[in-house]
DOLUMKE-809031 format. One record per residue: x, y, z of N, C-alpha, C in turn; residue in three letters. Coordinates in steps of 0.1 Angstrom, whole numbers, plus 5000, padded with zeros to 4 digits. Example, Ala and Ser with C-alpha at 12.3 -4.5 7.8 and 13.67 -1.06 7.14 Angstrom:
513249435078512349555078513249675078ALA/512849785071513749895071512950005079SER/
***
This chain:
444958809640444558679646444258569636MET/443558609625443158509615444458469607HIS/445258569605446558529597447458439606ARG/447458459619448258379628447658229628ARG/446358219628445758089627446158019614ILE/446058099603446458039590447857989590ALA/448758069596450158029596450457909605ARG/449657899616449757779624449257659617LEU/448257679609447657569601448757519591LEU/449357609584450357579574451557509580LEU/451957569592453157509599452757359603ALA/451557339608451157209612451257109600PHE/450657159589450657069577452057039572VAL/452957139572454357109568455057019578PHE/454857039591455456959601455056809600ALA/453756789597453256659595453856589583ALA/453956669572454556619560456056589562SER/456756669569458156649572458356519580PHE/457456499590457556379598457256259590TYR/456256269581455956149573457056119563ARG/457656219557458856199548459956129555ALA/460156159568461256099575461055969581ALA/459755929584459455809591458755699584THR/457955739574457055639567457855549558GLN/457455419557458155329548458055379534SER/458955339526458955369512457755289506ALA/457155339495456055269488456555209476THR/455755119470456155039459456355129447THR/455555239445455855329434457055419435ASP/457355459447458555529450459755439447GLU/459655319452460755219451460955179436ALA/459855159429459955119415460655229407PHE/460255349409460955459402462355469406SER/462755459418464155459422464955349416TYR/464455219417465155109412465355109397ASN/464355169390464455159375465255279369LEU/465055399376465555519369466655599378PHE/466555589391467455669399468755589403LEU/468655459405469855389409470755379397SER/472055379400472955369389473355509383GLY/473755509371474255629365473155729361SER/473555849358472555959354471855919341TRP/472555839333471955809319470655729321SER/470455669332469255589334468055679334ARG/468255799339467055889339466455919326LEU/467355909315466855949302466855829292PHE/467155709297467255599289465955519287GLY/464855549293463655479292462455559298GLY/461355499297460155569302459155469308TYR/458355519317457255449323456355549329ASP/455155519331454155619337454655659351ALA/455355579358455855609371457055699371ALA/457655729359458855809358458355959356HIS/458356029367458056169367459356249365HIS/459656289353461056319349461656429357VAL/460956549358461556659366461756619380LEU/460756549386460956509400462056409401TYR/462256319392463256219392464656289392SER/464756389384466056469383466356529396ILE/465356589403465556659416465956549426LEU/465256439426465456339436466856269434ALA/467256259421468656209418469656299424LYS/469456429423470456529429470456509444ILE/469256499450469156489465469856359470SER/469556249464470256119469471656119466VAL/472156179455473556189452474356269462THR/473756389466474356479475474256429490VAL/473156379494472856349508472856199511PHE/472956109501472955969503471455919502GLY/471355789501469955729498469255709512LEU/468055759513467155729523465755769519SER/464755729526463355769523463255919523GLU/463955979533463856129534464456199523PHE/465656159519466356229508465656209495THR/465056099493464256069481462956159481LEU/462556199493461256279493461556429495ARG/462856469496463156619498462556709488LEU/462556669475461856759465460356779467PRO/459756669472458356679476458056779487ALA/458956779497458856869508459057009503LEU/459957039494460157169489458957209481ALA/458357119474457057149466455957179476ALA/455957109487454957129498454957279503CYS/456157329505456357459510455757559499LEU/456157539487455657619476454157619475LEU/453557499476452057479475451357559486TYR/451857539498451257609510451357759509LEU/452457809504452657959502451658009492ALA/451557939480450657989470449257979474VAL/448857869481447457849485447157959495ALA/448057999504447758109513447558239506TYR/448358269496448258389489446958399481ARG/446558289475445358289467444158309476LEU/444058239487442958249496442858389502CYS/444058439506444058569512443658679502ARG/443958659490443558759480442058749477ARG/441458629477440058609474439258669486LEU/439658649498438958699510439858789518PHE/440158909514441058989521440659039535PRO/439359029538438859079551438258959559ASP/438558949572437958859581438458719579GLY/437758619586438258479587437858389575PRO/437058449565436558359555437558279547LEU/438758339546439858269538440358139545PHE/440058129558440558009565439857879560LEU/438657879556437957759552438557709539LEU/438557789528439257729516440657689518PRO/441357769526442757729529442957599536LEU/442057569546442057439552441657329543ALA/440657349534440357249524441457219514LEU/442157319511443357309502444457229508LEU/444557229521445757169527445557049536THR/444257019540444056909549443356789543LEU/443056799530442556689523443556569524ASN/443256459529444256349531444856299518PRO/444056309507444656269494445756369490HIS/445456489491446556589488447656579498LEU/447456559511448456549521449456439518MET/448956329512449856219509450956269499ASP/450656359490451656389480452356519484PHE/452156569496453056669501454356609506PHE/454456479507455756419512456156299503SER/455156229497455556109489456456149477ALA/457456069474458456089464457856059450ALA/456856139447456256129433456156269428ARG/455856289415455856419409454556499411GLY/453456429416452156499417452156619425TYR/452756619437452756739446453556849439GLY/454656829433455456929426454656989415LEU/454056899407453256949395452057039400ALA/451456999411450357069416450757209422LEU/451857209429452357339434452657439422ALA/453257389412453657469400452357509393LEU/451357429392450157459385449457579392LEU/449357569406448757679413449657809412LEU/450957789412451757909410451557979397LEU/451357899386451057949373449758019373ALA/448757969380447458029381447558159388LEU/448258169399448458289406449158399397GLU/450158349390450958439381450058489370GLN/449158409365448158449355447258559360ALA/446858549372446058659378446858789379LEU/448058779382448958889383449158949369GLY/449258869359449458919345448259009341TYR/447058979345445959059341446059199348LEU/446759209359446959329366448059409361GLU/449159339357450359409352450959329341ALA/450459339329450959249318452359299313PRO/453159199311454459219305455059099299SER/455859109289456458989282457258899293PRO/457858959302458658889312457658799320ASN/456558859324455558779332455058669324ALA/454858689311454358579302455358469301LEU/456558509299457658399299457758319312ARG/457558389323457658329336456458219337ARG/455258259333454158159334454458049324ILE/454958069313455257969303456257859309ALA/457257909316458257819322457657739333LEU/456857809341456257739353455357629348ILE/454557649337453657549332454557429326LEU/455657469319456457359313457057279324ALA/457457339335458057259346456957169353PHE/455757219354454657149359454357019351ALA/454357039338454156919329455256819330VAL/456556879331457756789332457756719346SER/457156779356457156709369456156589369ALA/455056609361454056499360453256519348ASN/453356419339452756439326451156449326LEU/450556409337449156419338448756569339THR/449656659343449356799344449256869330THR/449556789320449456849306448056899304LEU/447056829309445656869306445256999313VAL/445457019326445157149332446057259327PRO/447357229324448357329319447857379306ALA/447457289297446857329284445657409285THR/444757379295443557449297443857599302ALA/444757609312445157739317445857819306LEU/446757759299447457829288446557879278GLY/445557799274444557839264443757959269THR/443357959282442558069287443358199287LEU/444658189292445458309292445758359278LEU/445958269268446158309254444958379249SER/443758329252442458389247442258529253LEU/442658549266442458679271443358779264THR/444558739261445558829254445058859240ILE/444558749233444158769219442858859218LEU/442058859229440758929229440959069235LEU/441959099242442159219249443459289245ASP/443359389237444659459232445459509244PRO/444859549255445559609266446459499273ARG/446159379271446959269277448059229267LEU/447959279255448959239245449759359240GLY/450159449249450959569246450259659236ASP/448959649236448159729227448459709212ARG/448959589209449259549195447959509188LEU/447959519174446859459167446859309169PRO/445759249164445559099166446759019162ALA/447359049150448458969145449658989154ARG/449859109159450959139168450859069181GLY/449559059186449358979199449658839197ARG/449358779185449658639182451158619183PHE/451958709177453358689177453958709191TRP/453358799199453758819212453558689220LEU/452458619218452158489225453158389220LEU/453458389207454358289201455758299207THR/456258419208457658449212457758429227ASP/456758469235456958479249456158369257ASN/455358289250454558189257454758049251PHE/454258039238454257909232455657849230PHE/456557929225457957879223458657849236LEU/458657939246459357899259458757779266PRO/457457769266456857659273457057529266SER/456957519253457057399245458557359244ASN/459457449242460857419242461357369255LEU/460957429266461457379279460957239282THR/459657219280459157079282459756979273ALA/460057019260460656929251462056889255PHE/462856989260464256959264464256859276VAL/463356879285463356799297462756659294ILE/461756649286460956529284461356449272LEU/462056509262462156439249462856299250ILE/463956299257464756169257463956059263LEU/463356079275462455969280461255939271PRO/460656039266459356019259459555949246LEU/460755959239460955889227460955739229ILE/461155699242461255559245459855509249LYS/458855599250457555559255456755479245ALA/455955379250455055299242453655319247ARG/452655289239451255299243450955219256PRO/451555109258451355019270451955079282ASP/452755189281453255259293452255339300HIS/451155379293450155459298448955369302PHE/449155299313448255189317447355229328TYR/447555339334446855369347445655469344PHE/444455429346443355519343441955459345GLY/440955539345439555489347438955469333ALA/437955389333437255359320435955449318SER/435455499329434255579328434455709337THR/433655809334433755929342433255909356ALA/432255819357431755789371432755719379ARG/433555629373434555559381435655659384GLU/436055749375437055849377436755939389SER/435455989389435056079401434955999413LEU/434555879413434355789424435755769431HIS/436855749424438155729430438655849437THR/438355969431438756099438438056119451LEU/436756089451435956099463436455999473VAL/436655879469437155769478438355809485GLU/439455859478440655889484440656009493MET/439756099490439556219498438756199510SER/437656129509436756109521436855979528TYR/437455879521437555749527438955689525PHE/439855779529441355749527441755619532HIS/441255579543441555449549440455409559HIS/440355279562439355239571439455299585PRO/438355349591438355409604437855309614LEU/438255329627437655249638436155259638PRO/435555149642434055139641433355259648ASP/433855299660433155409667433255539659ARG/434455569653434555689645433755679632LEU/433855559625433155539613431655559614ALA/431155539626429655549629429155689629ALA/430055789632429655919634429956009622ILE/430755969612430956049600430155999589VAL/429756089580428956049568429755939560PRO/428955849555429555739547429455749532GLY/429755649525429655649510428355689505PRO/427255639512425855669507425555819507ALA/426355899515426156039515427056109504PHE/428356079505429356159497429356119482TRP/429255989479429255959465428156019456TYR/426855999461425756069453425856219453PRO/426356279464426456419465427456479454LEU/428656419454429656469444429256429430TRP/428556319428428156279415427256389409ALA/426556459417425656569412426456699413VAL/427156729424427756859426428956889417LEU/429756789414430956809406430556849391PHE/429656779385429256819371428556959371PRO/427756979382427157109383428157229384LEU/429157199393430157299395430957329382ALA/431257219374432057239362431157309351ALA/429857279351428957339341428857489345ALA/428657519358428457649363429757739360ALA/430857669362432157739360432257779345ALA/431857689336431957709322431057829318LEU/429757819323428857929321429358069326LEU/429958059338430458189344431558239336ALA/432458159330433558199322433058269309CYS/431958209303431458269291430858409294LEU/430158419306429558549310430658649313LEU/431758609319432858699322433458749309LEU/433658659299434158699286433258809280VAL/431958779280430958879275431059009282PHE/431158999296431159119304432459199301HIS/433559129300434859199297434859269283ALA/434159199274434159259260433259389260ALA/432259389269431459509269432059619278ARG/432759579288433259679297434659729294ARG/435359679284436559729279437759639282GLY/437659509285438759429287438759349300GLY/439659249300439659159312440259229324PHE/441059329321441759399333440659469341SER/439459489336438459559343437759469353THR/437959339352437359239361437959249375LEU/437159229385437759229399438459099401ASN/439159089412440058969415439258839416LEU/438058839423437358709423436858669410PRO/436558759401436058729388437258669379SER/438458729381439558679374439958539379ARG/439858519392440158389398439158289393ALA/437858329392436858239386437158209372LEU/437558309364437858289350438958179348LEU/440058189356441158099354441057969361PHE/440557969374440357849381439257769376ALA/438057839375436857769369437057729355GLY/437657819347437857789333438857669331GLY/439857659339440757549339440057419342THR/439257429353438457309357437557259346LEU/436757349341435757309331436357269318SER/437357339313438057309301438857179302LEU/439357149314440057019316439056899315SER/437856919320436856819319436556799304VAL/436356899297436056889283437156819275VAL/438356859277439556799271439556649274ILE/439456609286439556469290438456389284LEU/437156439285436056359279436156349264LEU/436656449257436856449243437956349239ALA/439056349247440156259244439756109247ALA/438956099257438455959260437455909249HIS/436655999245435555959235436155929221ARG/437056019217437556009203438955939201PHE/439755939212441055879211441255759221ALA/440255729229440355619238441255639249GLY/441655759252442555789264441855759277VAL/442555699286441855669299441755789307ARG/440655789315440355909323441155899336LEU/441256019343442056019356441555909366PRO/442455859373442155759384442955799396TYR/442255819407442855869420443855979417THR/445155949419446156059419446356119406ARG/445956059395446256119382445156229379THR/444156239387443256349386443356439399GLY/444456439405444556519418444356669416LEU/444756719404444556859402443156909403TYR/442156819401440756859402440456909416PHE/441056859426440756889440440957039443VAL/442157089441442357239444441657319434PRO/441557279421440857359411439357379415LEU/438757269420437357279424437157369436LEU/438057349446437957439458438157589455ILE/439157619446439357759442438157809434LEU/437657719426436457769418435257799426THR/434957719436433857739445434157859454LEU/435357879458435757989467435658119458ALA/436058119446435958239437434558269434ALA/433658169432432258199430431658269443MET/431958219454431458279467431958419468THR/433258439466433858579467433258669457ALA/432958619445432458709434431058759438ALA/430358679446428958719450428858789463LEU/429958829469429958889482429059019483ARG/428959089472428159209471426759189466HIS/426359059465424959029460424358939471ARG/423758999482423358919493422458799490PRO/421458819482420558699479421358579474PRO/422158609463422958499457424058449467LEU/424658539474425658499484425058399494ARG/423858439499423158349509422858219503PHE/422358219490421858089484423057999481ALA/424258059478425457979475426357959486LEU/426658069493427658069503427357979515GLY/426257989521425957909533425957759530TRP/425357709519425457559516426857519514PRO/427657599507429057569504429857569517LEU/429557669526430257669539429957549547THR/428757509547428357389555429057259549ALA/429057259536429757139529431157139532LEU/431857259532433257269536433557229550GLY/432757269559432957229573432757079575LEU/431757029569431556879570432656809564LEU/433256859553434356789546435556799555SER/435756909562436956919571436856829583LEU/435556799588435356709598435756569593ALA/435456539581435756409575437256399573GLN/437956499569439356499568440056479581PHE/439556549591440156539605440056399610ALA/438956329607438756189611439756099605ALA/440256139593441156049585442656099586HIS/442956189595444256239596445156129603PHE/446356109597447256009602448656039596GLN/449655979602451055999598451855869597CYS/451155759593451855639592451755559579ASN/450955609570450955539557450355639546HIS/450555599534449955669522448755589517TYR/447655659515446455589512446455489501GLY/447055519490447055429479448055319480GLU/448955329490449955219492449855179507TRP/448655159512448555119526449254989529ARG/449354899519449954769521451454779523PHE/452054899520453454919523453754979536ASP/452854989545453055059557454154999566ARG/454254869566455254799574456354739567SER/456554769554457654709546459054729552THR/459254859556460554889562460754809575LYS/459754799583459954729596460154579593ARG/459554529583459754389579461154359575ILE/461754449567463154429563464054439575VAL/463754529584464554549596464454419604GLU/463354349605463254229612464054119606ILE/464054109592464854009585466354039587ILE/466754169587468154199589468554169603ARG/467754199613468054159627468154009629SER/467253939622467253789623468553739617ASP/468953799606470153749599471453769608TYR/471453879615472553909624472653799635LEU/471453749639471453649650471853509644ARG/471553489632471753359625472153379611TRP/473453409609473953439595473953319586PRO/473653339574473653239563474353289551ARG/474853209542475453259530474553349521PRO/473353299519472353379511470953359517LYS/470253469517468853469522467953499510VAL/466953409508465953429497464653469503ARG/464053569497462753629502461753609491VAL/460653549493459553539484458453639488GLY/457753699479456753799483455653809473SER/454553859477453553909468454154009458THR/453853999445454554069435454654219437TRP/453554279442453554419443454554479454VAL/455054389462455954429472457454419468LEU/457654359456458954339451459854469450GLU/459254579444460154699443460554749457PRO/459654749466459954809480461054719487THR/460854589486461854499492463254519486LEU/463254539473464554549466465154689469ASN/464254789471464754929475465454919488PHE/464854849498465554839511466754749511TYR/466754659502467954579500469154669496ARG/468854759487469854859483470154959494ARG/469055009500469155109511470055069522ARG/469854939527470654889538471854809534TYR/472054799521473254729515473254579520ARG/472254509518472154369522472654279512LEU/473954269510474554189500474154039502ALA/473853999514473553859517472153819513TRP/471353919509469953899505469853899490MET/469353789485469253769470468153869465SER/468353929453467354019448465953949448PRO/464954019452463553969453463053969438VAL/462353859434461853849421460353849421GLU/459753899410458353889409457953749404ARG/457453669413457053529409456053479419GLY/455753349418454853289427455453269441ASN/454953329451455553309464455353169470PRO/454553089464454352949468455552869463ASP/456752889469457952809466458852809478ALA/460052759477460952749488461752879490ASP/461452939502462253069505462553059520PHE/463553149524463853169538462853249545ASP/462253349538461253429544460153459533TYR/458953479538457753509530457153639535TYR/456953739525456253859528455053859519VAL/453853839526452653809519451553909522LEU/450853959511449654029513448453939513LEU/447253999516446053919518445853809508THR/446053849495445753749485446553629485GLU/447753629492448653519493448753459507ASP/447853499516447953449530447753299530HIS/447053239520446853099520448153019519ALA/449253079513450553019513451052989526VAL/450853079536451253049550450652929556ALA/449352909554448652789559449152669552ALA/449252679539449552559530450952509534LYS/451852599537453252559540453552549555ARG/452452569563452652569578453752669583SER/453652789577454752889580454552939594LEU/455652979600455653039613455653199611ARG/454553259617454353399615455353479625ILE/456153559619457053649626456553789629LEU/455753839620455153969621453853979613PHE/452854049618451654069610451154209612ALA/450654269602450054409602448654389596ASP/447654359604446354339598445854469590PRO/446154589595445754709588446254719574PHE/447554679572448154679559447854549551ALA/447454449558447154319552448354239549GLY/449454259556450754199553451254119564VAL/451954009561452553929572453953889567LEU/454853869577456153809575456253679581LEU/456653579574456653439579457853369574ALA/458153249580459253169576458853019578GLU/459552939571459252789572459752739586PRO/459152639591459552579604461052549605PRO/461552499593462952479592463452529579SER/464252639578464552709566465152609556PRO/464852619543465352529533466852529533PRO/467452409533468852389532469652409545GLY/468852439556469552469568469952339575ALA/471152339581471552219589471052229603ILE/471152339608470652359622469452449622ASP/468552429631467352519632467752649637ALA/467052759633467352889638467052899653PRO/467652999660467453009674465953039677PRO/465552989689464153009692463853159694ALA/462553189690462153329691461053339701ARG/460953439708459953459718458653509710GLU/
***
């Protein structure tokens, strides 16, 4: 019964992601990446770099649009494949942590229904693919402790290399997980073919370090040699801001109707809670990992640990070590901290860490009661918040693009009613990539390429976000379409520039 519920949950999540991939408007980041790297010849994939260029995903998306033609859905096909992989791995991990009863349903639901995660189950970005591969590498690392072999080690190396190639932000957790796996092998002869310490080092070099680094190098080297420091522009300035953005996109993904917003916990509850709970969880995970290393050394190796303890070692260790790496890089090298999606990997790592802690204490009733019940209550409350924010019509970080596709369709329909030699569209700068994507998508040769400039000039149509709505009043524009939720409107001048005859009357 419980497995059937879990499968229904996963089917629901994938169906929602499939629907979103097929129906939602392209976003500015998807369009920017397509316009700059995927349109044109294959050489463009490797001829430059930008933080929006998620190389492995771009390669897979290029194959998809080349084979099936350009559309939002074909651009997002690799994300849907990654969604299937993520759901399968999440199910296996939760099922292994809680093999009996319905307890595994709660962490599984938290791993799949978080609206921030759900966005990247279908959006044509590399985050979802990188996340699925990272979880797969973690699962394979757990399996390695059970049945170590050079082939398994090489498999983990390749998976981590692909994860980093799918999205460079995954370098931090991939490094953390790789470091933990390497330490277990170096400290435990049974995990290293019972070789002496020097032999275990060369085993790691030949079967882990070289395959992972060479694979990532081959995929990333050509774009990365074109990278400049100013390409890495997206990030938070403080740890508080970084955590705040993750909580915001998970619990306040978009504005809710007043009646619904009144009954769910607000920022005054969630922000202070996670400001305390996340550092505590990371510190507790680090302490637990140290204790597990000590315990393994006394009991004869890491293979003697039970599955929840192994999961805590790898998930909790990856979480805490990632925090340490990021804070050190920020402090000593000025590297910006994760901001919203660039720290997305912390969400599943935290859920798996807390689930592993709970599972590890199942046979210690006092501790299980002290930890398990509060975490269960927090999980259920979080699910209620996620359910309130469930939707299938926009991506949280690009809500302003919710109606861009519809706007271009209105312009195209209008042109068919009243053809002109050239149509010029002025827009708020952030919408430029998406408008130009749809210009290519629909082959609108009569539409001039949209430029990033001041929309307060003479155009045939204006696509304006909130910060530029004053242009509509200043120029007495006629509003053709408005989406208050997205903050966007489509407008035109009372008499289009250069027109001899006025356009047909519109209802």
